C-alpha positions, 0 to 999 in steps of 0.5 A: 505460549503458542506462536499461533495469530489470532485474528482480531477479535479472538484476542485476549491478551495484547502481546497477541494483539501484537503478534496479530499486527507485527505479522500483519504488518509483515505481510504489509510490507511483501504485499509492498513489496510485489507492489514497488516492483510493479512500478519498477516495470514502470519505469522500464516501461513507460517512454517518457519521464513525462509520462510518469505521474499521471493524476486521474491515474491517482485520483482513481487509486484513492478512490478505488481505495475510499470504495474498498474502504468504506465496502467493509467500514473503514475511516475512507477519510484516513485510508485515502489519506495513507493511498495518497502518501503511496501513492505520492511514494510510489512515483518517487520511487519510479521516477527514481528508476527512470532516472537510473536506466 
């Protein structure tokens, strides 16, 4: 068996599908680490705790994710829900870091 990760449409077995999914999950975690590093920077930069939550920015981030999902023919509502959870987790992380400084 090869260690090559195939594109989804090229997979012929569930082992190939699972290998691809596992690789994408590792890639997503790496991207989330990058995203959360920005949250750490925000916690360091923002002058007061009440500046951590920004509902207008949250709405924009989710709208952008929804639009990108639509562009890629992905389920918009599911992506918006994932992004809502992601933004809330990011806010919680940022608040925790703000409180520790």
